[in-house]
C-alpha positions as CSV (number, residue, x, y, z in Angstrom):
1,M,-25.6,5.8,-18.0
2,T,-24.0,7.0,-21.1
3,K,-21.1,7.9,-19.0
4,F,-20.2,4.1,-19.1
5,I,-20.7,3.4,-22.8
6,G,-17.5,2.8,-24.7
7,T,-14.0,2.0,-23.3
8,G,-13.2,2.1,-19.6
9,V,-9.8,1.1,-18.4
10,A,-9.2,-0.8,-15.3
11,L,-6.0,1.1,-14.1
12,I,-3.0,-0.5,-12.9
13,T,-1.4,0.8,-9.5
14,P,2.1,1.7,-10.4
15,F,4.9,0.9,-7.8
16,N,8.4,2.0,-7.3
17,A,11.1,-0.4,-6.8
18,D,10.3,-0.3,-2.9
19,L,6.8,-1.2,-3.8
20,T,5.4,2.2,-2.6
21,I,3.0,3.9,-5.0
22,D,4.6,5.7,-8.0
23,F,2.2,8.7,-8.1
24,D,4.2,10.3,-10.8
25,A,3.7,7.2,-13.0
26,L,0.0,7.0,-12.1
27,E,-0.2,10.7,-13.3
28,R,1.4,9.9,-16.6
29,L,-1.0,6.9,-17.1
30,V,-4.2,9.0,-16.3
31,E,-3.1,11.8,-18.7
32,Y,-2.1,9.4,-21.3
33,N,-5.5,7.7,-21.4
34,I,-7.5,11.1,-21.2
35,A,-5.4,12.4,-24.0
36,N,-6.0,9.3,-26.2
37,G,-9.7,8.4,-26.3
38,T,-10.5,6.5,-23.2
39,D,-14.0,7.1,-22.2
40,Y,-13.8,6.4,-18.4
41,L,-11.4,5.3,-15.7
42,V,-11.7,2.4,-13.1
43,I,-9.8,2.8,-9.8
44,S,-9.1,-0.2,-7.6
45,G,-10.1,-3.1,-9.6
46,T,-8.5,-6.5,-10.1
47,T,-5.8,-5.0,-12.4
48,G,-5.1,-2.4,-9.7
49,E,-3.9,-4.9,-7.4
50,S,-6.7,-4.0,-4.9
51,V,-6.1,-7.0,-2.7
52,T,-2.7,-6.0,-1.9
53,V,-3.4,-2.3,-1.6
54,T,-4.0,-1.1,1.9
55,P,-7.2,0.9,2.9
56,E,-5.1,4.0,3.4
57,E,-3.4,3.6,0.1
58,K,-6.8,3.0,-1.6
59,K,-7.8,6.5,-0.3
60,Q,-4.7,8.1,-1.4
61,L,-5.3,6.6,-4.9
62,I,-8.9,7.9,-4.9
63,T,-7.8,11.3,-3.9
64,F,-4.9,11.5,-6.4
65,I,-6.7,10.2,-9.4
66,T,-9.8,12.5,-8.7
67,K,-7.6,15.5,-8.4
68,I,-5.6,14.8,-11.7
69,N,-8.7,13.9,-13.6
70,N,-10.4,17.0,-12.5
71,G,-13.9,16.0,-13.8
72,R,-12.4,15.3,-17.4
73,L,-13.5,11.6,-17.6
74,P,-16.1,9.6,-15.5
75,L,-14.7,7.7,-12.5
76,V,-15.6,4.2,-11.3
77,L,-14.4,3.0,-8.0
78,G,-14.0,-0.7,-7.2
79,I,-15.6,-1.7,-3.8
80,G,-16.5,-5.3,-3.4
81,G,-15.6,-8.5,-1.4
82,N,-16.9,-11.8,0.2
83,N,-18.0,-10.1,3.3
84,T,-21.2,-8.4,2.8
85,A,-21.0,-6.4,6.0
86,N,-17.4,-5.3,5.3
87,V,-18.5,-4.2,1.9
88,I,-21.2,-2.2,3.3
89,S,-19.1,-0.5,5.9
90,E,-16.5,0.4,3.2
91,I,-19.3,2.1,1.2
92,E,-20.7,4.0,4.2
93,A,-17.1,5.4,4.9
94,T,-16.1,6.4,1.4
95,D,-16.1,9.9,0.1
96,F,-17.8,9.7,-3.3
97,T,-16.9,13.2,-4.5
98,G,-15.9,13.0,-7.9
99,I,-16.9,9.3,-8.3
100,D,-19.5,8.4,-10.8
101,G,-20.1,4.7,-10.2
102,V,-19.1,1.6,-8.1
103,L,-17.9,-1.5,-9.7
104,S,-18.6,-4.4,-7.2
105,V,-17.3,-7.9,-7.7
106,S,-19.5,-11.0,-7.1
107,P,-18.4,-12.7,-3.8
108,Y,-15.2,-14.7,-4.3
109,Y,-14.0,-17.9,-2.5
110,S,-17.3,-18.5,-0.4
111,K,-19.1,-19.9,-3.5
112,P,-22.5,-18.5,-2.6
113,T,-25.7,-19.8,-4.3
114,Q,-27.4,-17.6,-6.8
115,E,-29.6,-16.4,-4.0
116,G,-26.8,-15.7,-1.9
117,I,-25.3,-13.5,-4.7
118,Y,-28.6,-11.9,-5.1
119,Q,-29.0,-11.1,-1.4
120,H,-25.3,-9.8,-1.3
121,F,-25.9,-7.3,-4.1
122,K,-29.5,-6.3,-2.8
123,A,-27.8,-5.2,0.5
124,I,-25.2,-3.4,-1.3
125,A,-27.8,-1.5,-3.5
126,A,-29.6,-0.3,-0.4
127,V,-26.4,1.7,0.8
128,T,-24.6,2.5,-2.3
129,P,-25.1,6.3,-3.3
130,K,-23.8,5.9,-7.0
131,P,-24.9,3.8,-9.9
132,I,-23.6,0.1,-9.5
133,I,-21.9,-2.1,-12.2
134,L,-22.1,-5.7,-11.3
135,Y,-18.7,-7.6,-11.9
136,N,-18.8,-11.4,-12.8
137,V,-15.5,-12.9,-13.2
138,P,-15.9,-16.7,-12.3
139,G,-12.2,-17.4,-13.1
140,R,-11.3,-15.5,-10.0
141,T,-14.4,-15.9,-7.9
142,S,-15.0,-19.6,-8.4
143,S,-18.6,-18.8,-8.6
144,N,-20.6,-17.9,-11.7
145,M,-23.2,-15.3,-11.6
146,L,-25.8,-16.5,-14.0
147,P,-27.6,-14.4,-16.3
148,E,-30.9,-15.0,-14.5
149,T,-29.3,-13.5,-11.3
150,T,-27.8,-10.7,-13.1
151,L,-31.1,-9.7,-14.8
152,R,-33.1,-10.2,-11.6
153,L,-30.9,-7.6,-9.8
154,A,-31.1,-5.4,-12.9
155,K,-34.8,-5.5,-12.9
156,D,-35.3,-5.1,-9.1
157,F,-32.7,-2.3,-8.4
158,D,-32.8,1.0,-10.4
159,N,-29.2,1.8,-9.3
160,I,-27.9,-1.4,-10.6
161,I,-27.2,-0.2,-14.2
162,A,-24.7,-2.6,-15.8
163,V,-22.7,-5.8,-15.6
164,K,-19.1,-6.2,-16.4
165,E,-19.1,-9.7,-17.6
166,A,-15.8,-11.6,-17.6
167,G,-16.6,-15.3,-17.8
168,N,-14.9,-15.7,-21.3
169,N,-18.3,-17.3,-22.2
170,V,-19.9,-16.2,-25.4
171,H,-23.1,-17.9,-24.8
172,Q,-23.7,-16.1,-21.5
173,Y,-23.1,-12.7,-23.2
174,L,-25.5,-13.4,-25.8
175,E,-28.1,-14.6,-23.2
176,L,-27.6,-11.3,-21.3
177,L,-27.9,-9.3,-24.4
178,R,-31.0,-11.2,-25.6
179,T,-33.0,-10.9,-22.3
180,K,-31.5,-7.7,-20.6
181,P,-33.9,-4.6,-20.0
182,E,-33.4,-2.1,-22.7
183,D,-31.6,0.5,-20.6
184,F,-29.2,-2.0,-18.8
185,L,-25.6,-2.1,-20.0
186,V,-23.5,-5.3,-20.8
187,L,-19.8,-4.5,-20.6
188,S,-17.2,-6.9,-21.8
189,G,-14.6,-7.9,-19.2
190,D,-12.7,-10.0,-21.7
191,D,-10.6,-7.9,-24.0
192,D,-10.4,-10.7,-26.5
193,L,-14.2,-10.8,-26.9
194,A,-14.9,-7.1,-26.4
195,L,-15.4,-6.3,-30.1
196,G,-17.8,-9.3,-30.7
197,V,-19.9,-8.2,-27.7
198,A,-20.0,-4.6,-28.8
199,L,-21.1,-5.7,-32.3
200,A,-23.8,-7.9,-30.6
201,G,-25.3,-4.9,-28.9
202,G,-23.0,-4.6,-25.9
203,S,-22.2,-1.2,-24.6
204,G,-18.5,-1.4,-24.4
205,V,-15.7,-2.8,-22.2
206,I,-13.7,-2.3,-19.0
207,S,-10.4,-3.2,-20.5
208,V,-6.8,-4.0,-19.4
209,I,-4.8,-3.6,-22.7
210,G,-6.9,-0.4,-23.2
211,Q,-4.8,1.7,-20.9
212,A,-1.6,0.9,-22.9
213,L,-3.2,1.3,-26.4
214,P,-6.1,3.6,-25.7
215,K,-6.4,5.3,-29.0
216,E,-6.6,2.0,-31.1
217,F,-8.7,0.0,-28.5
218,S,-11.2,2.8,-27.8
219,E,-11.6,3.5,-31.7
220,M,-12.2,-0.3,-32.1
221,I,-15.1,-0.2,-29.6
222,R,-16.6,2.9,-30.8
223,L,-16.6,1.3,-34.4
224,G,-18.1,-2.0,-33.0
225,I,-20.9,-0.1,-31.1
226,A,-21.7,1.7,-34.4
227,G,-21.9,-1.7,-36.2
228,K,-18.8,-1.0,-38.5
229,A,-17.6,-4.6,-38.3
230,K,-15.0,-4.5,-40.9
231,E,-13.2,-1.4,-39.8
232,A,-13.3,-2.6,-36.2
233,Y,-12.0,-6.0,-37.0
234,D,-9.0,-4.6,-39.0
235,I,-7.9,-3.1,-35.6
236,H,-8.9,-6.1,-33.4
237,F,-6.7,-8.4,-35.6
238,K,-3.6,-6.0,-35.2
239,L,-4.3,-6.1,-31.5
240,M,-4.9,-9.7,-30.9
241,P,-1.3,-10.7,-30.2
242,I,-0.5,-8.1,-27.6
243,T,-3.9,-8.8,-26.1
244,G,-3.2,-12.4,-25.7
245,L,0.3,-11.8,-24.5
246,I,-0.6,-9.7,-21.4
247,F,-2.7,-12.6,-19.9
248,S,-0.2,-15.5,-20.7
249,E,1.5,-15.3,-17.3
250,N,-0.7,-13.1,-14.9
251,N,-2.6,-9.9,-14.8
252,P,-1.4,-7.2,-14.1
253,S,2.2,-8.3,-14.5
254,G,1.6,-8.5,-18.2
255,I,0.1,-5.1,-18.8
256,K,2.6,-3.6,-16.5
257,A,5.3,-5.1,-18.7
258,V,3.7,-3.4,-21.6
259,L,3.3,0.0,-19.9
260,S,7.0,-0.4,-18.8
261,A,8.1,-0.9,-22.3
262,L,6.1,2.2,-23.3
263,S,8.1,4.3,-20.5
264,I,4.8,5.1,-18.7
265,S,5.4,3.0,-15.5
266,K,7.7,0.4,-14.0
267,P,7.0,-3.3,-14.0
268,H,6.9,-3.9,-10.3
269,V,4.0,-5.9,-8.6
270,R,3.4,-7.0,-5.1
271,L,3.6,-10.6,-3.9
272,P,2.1,-13.0,-4.4
273,L,2.4,-11.7,-8.0
274,V,5.7,-11.7,-9.8
275,E,7.1,-9.6,-12.7
276,A,6.8,-10.9,-16.3
277,T,9.5,-13.1,-17.3
278,D,12.4,-12.1,-19.4
279,Q,10.9,-14.0,-22.3
280,L,7.5,-12.4,-22.1
281,N,9.2,-8.8,-21.8
282,E,11.1,-9.5,-25.0
283,T,8.0,-10.9,-26.9
284,I,6.0,-7.9,-25.7
285,K,8.6,-5.5,-27.0
286,S,8.9,-7.3,-30.4
287,E,5.0,-7.0,-30.5
288,L,5.1,-3.3,-29.7
289,K,7.5,-2.7,-32.3
290,I,5.2,-4.4,-35.0
291,L,2.6,-1.9,-33.8
292,G,4.9,1.0,-34.2
293,K,5.0,1.7,-30.4
294,S,8.7,1.2,-29.7
C-alpha cells in the first residue's frame, strides 16, 4: 500500500494530428514524471480519454508504458464501467505483468443504489489479482458513492485498499478520514483540495496538473503528508491559478494545452472533446511564464 502514498498522476494519452497515439510524446511524458518526483503513474483513467481509446490501443498503451517505466515507478491501470460483467471480462483478459494496482470507477450513467455500487465492487474484488483503488467521481458518474459504502467495501475486502475521492466535497473527505480503517488510503482526486486532504490525514493524490508540474506538485503533497502546512501552502498558492485553468473548459483539453506549451506533447483530443480555446491557451502560457516554465 505504501506504493500509492504521495503523488500519482493520471496520464494523458497524447495524440498526433491524425489522432493516432503519439508514443514519442508519451515516452517524454513518462520520463519527465519519473525524473521529477512523481510517485506512481495511472494508465487509462478519465484524463487518458479512456472512453475513446479502443481496447487494442489500451493494450498498446499498457505494453508501452510498462516497457518505458521498466519497474521504476508503480503503475495503476484503470478498469471500470457500468456493466459489471464487462468489467469482470476485461479484468480476466488483462495481463497484469508490471501493473501494481487497479483504479476502478464507480458505475456511471445507470445511477445504481448504494447496494448496487457495493455489489458491483464485490464482484470485481472477487476476480481482480491486484489491489483495488475505488474511484468516486459523482460529477462524471451522476452517482455519489457515499462514505458508508466506501468504508463497507474497505472493511469487507482486503484487496480494496484505497479510494480516489473526487466529489469536490470537503465534508465527505473528512468523514472518510474520520471513520476509515487505519490502513485504508484516502486519495484526493481533486487537485485544488489535495493539500488540505493530505494535511487532514489523507495519503496523497491522483492528480491531473501533477504530470505537467511534477516537481512542484509532488513536493507540495510530500510536505502536506508530513504536516508542514506553511511550506506546502507556499507551493499551493503558486499553483492555484494554473490548477484552476486546466479545468475551466474540460479535462483533458486543459492539461493537454499545458503540456503542449511545455513542448512535451500536442494538444489534440478526440471528439466529443475539443481542444482548448485560443484564449485559454494564451492564459495558460502567461501563467506558465509567471511560474518560470516558459
